[in-house]
C-alpha positions as CSV (number, residue, x, y, z in Angstrom):
1,M,5.8,-29.5,9.7
2,N,6.3,-30.0,13.3
3,N,5.9,-33.1,15.3
4,S,4.9,-33.2,19.0
5,I,6.6,-35.9,21.1
6,G,6.6,-39.5,19.9
7,E,4.7,-39.2,16.6
8,R,6.2,-40.7,13.8
9,R,7.4,-38.6,11.6
10,R,5.8,-38.7,7.7
11,I,7.6,-39.4,4.3
12,I,6.0,-39.9,1.4
13,A,8.3,-41.6,-1.4
14,V,7.4,-41.0,-5.6
15,D,8.7,-43.4,-7.6
16,D,7.0,-44.7,-10.6
17,D,8.4,-48.6,-10.0
18,I,6.4,-50.4,-8.2
19,I,9.5,-53.0,-6.9
20,N,11.1,-49.7,-5.4
21,R,8.1,-48.4,-3.6
22,M,8.2,-51.9,-2.2
23,T,11.8,-51.6,-1.3
24,L,11.2,-48.2,0.4
25,E,8.0,-49.6,2.2
26,A,9.9,-52.5,3.7
27,I,13.1,-49.8,4.7
28,L,10.9,-47.7,6.1
29,S,7.9,-48.5,7.3
30,V,8.6,-49.6,10.5
31,D,10.6,-46.2,11.5
32,Y,8.5,-43.5,10.0
33,D,4.5,-43.2,8.6
34,F,5.2,-44.0,5.3
35,T,3.5,-43.3,2.2
36,A,4.5,-44.2,-1.2
37,V,2.9,-43.0,-4.5
38,S,3.6,-43.9,-8.4
39,S,3.5,-40.1,-10.2
40,G,4.5,-36.6,-9.8
41,P,0.7,-35.3,-10.3
42,E,-0.3,-38.0,-7.3
43,A,2.2,-36.9,-5.0
44,L,1.2,-33.2,-5.5
45,M,-2.4,-34.3,-4.7
46,L,-1.7,-36.0,-1.7
47,L,0.3,-33.1,-0.3
48,T,-2.8,-30.7,-0.3
49,S,-4.4,-32.4,1.9
50,Q,-1.6,-33.9,3.7
51,L,1.8,-33.0,4.2
52,A,5.0,-34.6,4.7
53,D,8.7,-34.3,7.2
54,L,10.4,-35.5,4.1
55,I,9.8,-36.4,0.2
56,L,12.3,-39.2,-1.6
57,L,11.1,-38.3,-5.0
58,D,12.6,-40.2,-8.4
59,I,14.2,-38.5,-10.9
60,N,13.1,-40.7,-14.0
61,M,9.1,-40.8,-14.2
62,P,6.6,-40.5,-16.9
63,E,4.1,-37.3,-17.1
64,M,6.4,-35.8,-14.6
65,N,9.7,-36.0,-14.0
66,G,11.4,-35.6,-10.7
67,F,13.2,-32.0,-11.1
68,E,9.4,-30.8,-12.5
69,V,8.0,-32.3,-9.4
70,L,10.6,-30.2,-7.5
71,A,10.0,-27.0,-9.1
72,A,6.2,-27.5,-8.2
73,L,7.1,-27.8,-4.7
74,Q,9.7,-25.0,-4.4
75,K,6.7,-23.0,-5.6
76,N,4.2,-24.0,-3.3
77,P,4.4,-21.6,0.0
78,Q,2.9,-24.9,1.9
79,T,5.4,-27.4,0.6
80,C,8.7,-25.2,-0.3
81,A,10.2,-25.9,2.9
82,I,9.9,-29.9,3.1
83,P,12.9,-31.5,2.3
84,V,13.5,-33.6,-0.8
85,I,15.7,-36.1,-1.2
86,M,16.5,-37.1,-4.7
87,L,16.1,-40.7,-5.9
88,T,18.4,-42.3,-9.0
89,G,19.8,-44.6,-10.5
90,D,22.5,-42.9,-12.3
91,L,25.9,-41.6,-11.5
92,D,26.0,-38.1,-13.2
93,Q,27.5,-35.9,-11.2
94,E,25.4,-32.7,-13.2
95,T,22.2,-34.5,-12.4
96,E,23.3,-34.2,-8.6
97,V,24.4,-30.6,-9.1
98,R,21.4,-29.5,-11.0
99,G,18.9,-31.4,-8.0
100,I,21.1,-29.1,-5.5
101,Q,20.4,-26.3,-7.2
102,A,16.7,-26.8,-7.6
103,G,16.4,-27.0,-4.3
104,A,17.1,-30.7,-3.4
105,F,18.7,-31.7,-0.2
106,D,20.1,-34.9,-0.8
107,F,20.7,-38.1,-3.3
108,V,20.3,-41.8,-2.7
109,H,21.4,-43.9,-5.4
110,K,19.4,-47.1,-6.5
111,P,19.7,-49.7,-5.4
112,F,18.6,-48.6,-2.1
113,I,21.0,-50.0,0.3
114,P,18.9,-49.7,4.0
115,T,21.5,-48.4,6.5
116,L,22.9,-45.8,4.2
117,I,19.0,-44.5,3.1
118,L,17.9,-44.5,6.8
119,R,21.4,-42.2,7.8
120,R,20.3,-39.9,4.9
121,I,16.8,-39.8,5.8
122,E,17.7,-39.3,9.7
123,R,20.6,-36.9,8.5
124,T,18.3,-34.6,6.3
125,L,16.0,-34.6,9.1
126,Q,18.2,-33.8,12.0
127,L,19.7,-30.7,9.6
128,K,16.2,-29.6,8.8
129,A,15.2,-29.7,12.2
130,L,18.0,-27.9,13.3
131,Q,17.1,-25.3,10.4
132,H,13.7,-24.8,12.0
133,H,15.3,-24.0,15.4
134,M,17.7,-21.6,13.5
135,Q,14.8,-19.7,12.2
136,Q,13.1,-19.9,15.4
137,E,16.2,-17.9,17.2
138,I,16.4,-15.7,14.6
139,D,12.7,-14.5,13.7
140,K,12.8,-14.6,18.1
141,Q,15.8,-12.2,18.0
142,T,14.9,-10.2,15.2
143,A,11.6,-9.3,17.1
144,I,13.3,-8.3,20.1
145,A,15.6,-6.0,18.0
146,Q,12.2,-4.8,16.5
147,A,11.2,-3.9,19.9
148,Q,13.7,-2.5,21.2
149,L,14.2,-0.5,17.9
150,A,10.7,0.7,18.1
151,S,11.3,1.9,21.7
152,T,14.4,3.5,21.1
153,E,12.8,5.5,18.4
154,R,9.7,6.2,20.5
155,L,12.2,7.4,23.1
156,F,14.0,9.8,20.8
157,R,10.4,11.1,19.6
158,E,9.7,12.2,23.3
159,M,12.8,13.8,23.6
160,I,12.5,15.8,20.4
161,E,8.9,16.6,21.3
162,A,10.6,17.8,24.7
163,L,13.3,19.7,23.6
164,A,11.0,21.5,21.6
165,D,8.6,22.5,24.4
166,T,11.7,23.4,26.3
167,I,12.6,25.8,23.2
168,D,9.1,27.6,22.8
169,A,9.0,28.1,26.7
170,K,11.3,30.7,26.3
171,D,8.9,33.3,23.9
172,K,5.6,33.5,25.0
173,Y,4.4,34.9,21.8
174,T,5.7,32.2,19.6
175,R,5.1,29.2,22.1
176,G,4.3,26.2,19.7
177,H,6.8,27.8,16.6
178,S,8.9,24.4,16.8
179,H,5.7,22.2,16.4
180,R,4.4,24.1,13.8
181,V,7.4,24.7,11.7
182,A,7.9,20.7,12.0
183,D,4.0,20.4,10.7
184,Y,4.9,22.9,7.6
185,S,8.1,21.3,6.8
186,W,6.1,17.5,7.0
187,E,3.6,19.1,4.4
188,I,6.6,20.2,1.9
189,S,8.3,17.2,1.9
190,R,5.0,15.5,1.5
191,R,3.7,17.8,-1.3
192,A,7.1,17.2,-2.6
193,G,6.8,12.9,-3.1
194,K,9.2,12.4,-0.4
195,S,9.7,9.1,1.5
196,E,7.8,8.7,4.7
197,D,11.1,7.6,5.7
198,Y,12.3,11.9,4.7
199,Q,9.1,13.2,5.9
200,R,9.8,11.6,9.5
201,D,13.4,12.7,9.2
202,V,12.7,16.6,8.3
203,Y,9.9,16.2,11.2
204,Y,12.3,15.8,14.0
205,M,14.8,18.2,12.4
206,A,12.1,21.1,12.3
207,Q,11.4,20.2,15.6
208,I,14.7,21.4,17.3
209,H,16.3,23.6,14.5
210,D,15.9,26.8,17.4
211,I,17.3,24.7,20.3
212,G,20.1,27.2,20.2
213,K,17.9,29.8,21.7
214,I,18.7,27.9,24.9
215,G,21.9,29.9,25.3
216,I,20.2,33.5,24.2
217,P,18.5,35.3,27.3
218,S,15.1,35.1,27.3
219,S,15.2,39.0,27.7
220,L,16.6,39.2,24.7
221,I,14.3,36.9,22.6
222,N,11.3,38.6,24.2
223,K,12.6,42.2,23.6
224,K,9.9,44.8,22.0
225,G,11.2,46.9,19.1
226,K,13.9,46.6,16.8
227,L,16.8,44.5,18.1
228,T,20.1,46.5,17.7
229,D,22.9,45.8,15.7
230,E,24.5,44.3,18.7
231,E,21.3,42.2,20.0
232,Y,21.0,41.1,16.4
233,A,24.4,39.7,16.3
234,S,23.8,38.0,19.6
235,M,20.9,36.2,18.2
236,K,21.8,35.2,15.5
237,Q,24.4,32.9,17.4
238,H,21.9,30.6,18.4
239,T,22.5,28.8,15.0
240,T,26.3,28.1,16.1
241,I,24.8,26.9,19.8
242,G,22.3,24.7,18.2
243,S,24.6,22.8,16.0
244,T,27.1,22.4,19.2
245,I,24.8,21.5,21.3
246,L,23.4,18.7,18.6
247,A,27.0,18.1,17.8
248,H,27.1,15.0,19.4
249,V,23.4,13.1,18.9
250,N,24.2,9.9,17.0
251,E,21.0,9.0,16.6
252,M,20.3,11.6,13.8
253,P,23.3,13.6,12.5
254,E,21.3,15.9,10.6
255,L,19.9,17.9,13.4
256,V,23.0,19.6,13.5
257,S,22.3,21.2,10.2
258,A,18.6,22.0,10.6
259,A,20.2,24.3,14.3
260,R,23.3,25.1,12.1
261,S,21.8,26.4,8.6
262,H,17.9,27.3,8.5
263,H,19.0,31.0,8.3
264,E,21.1,30.4,5.8
265,R,19.6,31.9,2.6
266,Y,19.2,30.1,-1.6
267,D,21.5,33.4,-2.8
268,G,23.9,33.2,-0.1
269,K,23.4,35.8,1.4
270,G,22.4,34.2,5.1
271,Y,24.0,32.8,7.9
272,P,26.2,31.9,9.5
273,D,28.5,30.4,6.5
274,G,27.0,32.2,3.7
275,L,25.7,28.8,1.9
276,S,24.4,29.0,-1.2
277,G,21.8,27.1,-3.6
278,L,22.4,22.8,-3.2
279,E,24.7,23.8,-0.6
280,I,22.6,24.0,1.9
281,P,20.9,20.8,3.3
282,E,17.9,19.6,1.0
283,K,15.6,19.4,4.5
284,V,17.3,22.6,5.7
285,R,15.9,24.6,2.2
286,I,12.6,23.3,3.7
287,I,12.6,24.2,7.1
288,A,13.9,27.5,6.2
289,V,10.2,28.1,3.8
290,A,8.5,26.8,7.2
291,D,10.2,28.7,9.6
292,A,9.9,31.9,7.8
293,Y,6.0,31.1,7.4
294,D,5.7,30.3,10.6
295,A,7.5,33.7,11.7
296,M,5.0,35.5,9.4
297,T,2.0,34.2,10.5
298,S,2.6,34.6,14.6
299,K,2.4,37.3,16.8
300,R,5.3,38.7,17.9
301,S,6.7,40.8,20.6
302,Y,7.2,43.8,18.2
303,R,4.0,43.1,15.6
304,D,1.3,41.1,14.9
305,A,0.7,38.1,12.7
306,L,0.6,39.6,9.1
307,P,-2.3,39.1,7.0
308,Q,-2.2,36.4,4.5
309,A,-1.7,38.4,1.1
310,V,1.5,40.1,2.8
311,V,3.0,36.8,3.6
312,R,2.3,35.3,0.2
313,Q,4.0,38.2,-1.0
314,E,6.8,38.2,1.1
315,I,7.4,34.1,0.0
316,L,7.0,35.0,-3.8
317,N,9.6,38.1,-3.1
318,G,12.0,35.4,-1.5
319,H,11.3,32.7,-4.4
320,G,15.3,31.3,-5.5
321,S,16.6,34.7,-3.6
322,Q,15.8,33.5,0.2
323,F,14.1,30.0,-0.6
324,D,14.5,27.2,-2.7
325,P,12.1,27.6,-5.4
326,V,10.7,24.3,-5.4
327,F,9.9,24.4,-2.0
328,A,8.6,28.0,-2.0
329,D,6.4,27.0,-5.1
330,I,5.1,24.6,-2.3
331,M,4.3,27.0,0.0
332,L,2.9,28.9,-2.5
333,S,0.4,26.4,-3.1
334,M,-0.5,25.9,0.9
335,I,-1.4,29.2,1.2
336,D,-3.5,29.5,-2.1
337,D,-5.3,26.5,-0.3
338,D,-5.4,27.7,3.1
339,V,-8.1,29.8,1.5
340,H,-9.7,30.3,5.3
341,Y,-6.2,31.7,6.4
342,Q,-6.7,28.7,9.1
343,M,-3.4,26.5,8.2
344,R,-1.3,28.6,11.2
345,E,-3.8,27.1,14.0
346,G,-2.6,23.1,12.9
347,L,-2.3,21.4,9.5
348,V,-5.7,19.2,9.0
């Protein structure tokens, strides 16, 4: 318990010997608010209405011995932080070790030497006050660190969202693509039973997967009609451009894999590295399915959005070849749940 300036610190002594209680009262009542009780149960009852700054606890008592009382104190959130000095007439080192391991702060031997017990009590109270101050400082610094972390995470999230908007602004036909792919990726990972941290990470990765398109001419991105082989080769470079842009983002290294590998295929026939199966990072395998779904359900410069039945069949055709079969199955279930073909307008 904390004391205001001028308030006397409260000590409770627990000892079944009346002579010991009277001796302690004579030594301590001048400087402390002192109370003595004769048993463990009496002490525990008293502490329900009157906490203490320190407890002096005899070991050898009937009904409840000192170790049993100490165990009860340690289990109670209201009393577990009260320092306990155990009182003993024995010089048994094993007993002291047992007491310290059980949570006792110190030991005082009988018969009591006034100057010694006063010093032990004052030292214990000083150490406890220092411990309390240190814990307050730790809590303060932890709160500051958590606030700074939250601020950093918020700034990181806002930067990701701003970059996603910048990417989508290059293509008037796919505006909102990055955010939709992020939504679908989040839902796939949620249905896959992934943790909230995992879902958050895959969401951020999906938002920025097409960042390399910043380095592709808008005329090429918005071209109506089929791309030539040369133009398609240039368009494919957005994966390596994106990974280069993100290579030094230390906050979240996985962003690089999202930018570089979202066009890899499960069968190894994708680009730019020809990765296959589990070589492709799991979060990227999720993004690949979500990206393909949004590409098919969005109006493009060269075609309208595809009918839902066609989209479903394309996902099914890519099951185990273009897409990880596990995440393709989840996307198929999402499509089946979307009976009115409204998912492309925003997840609810």
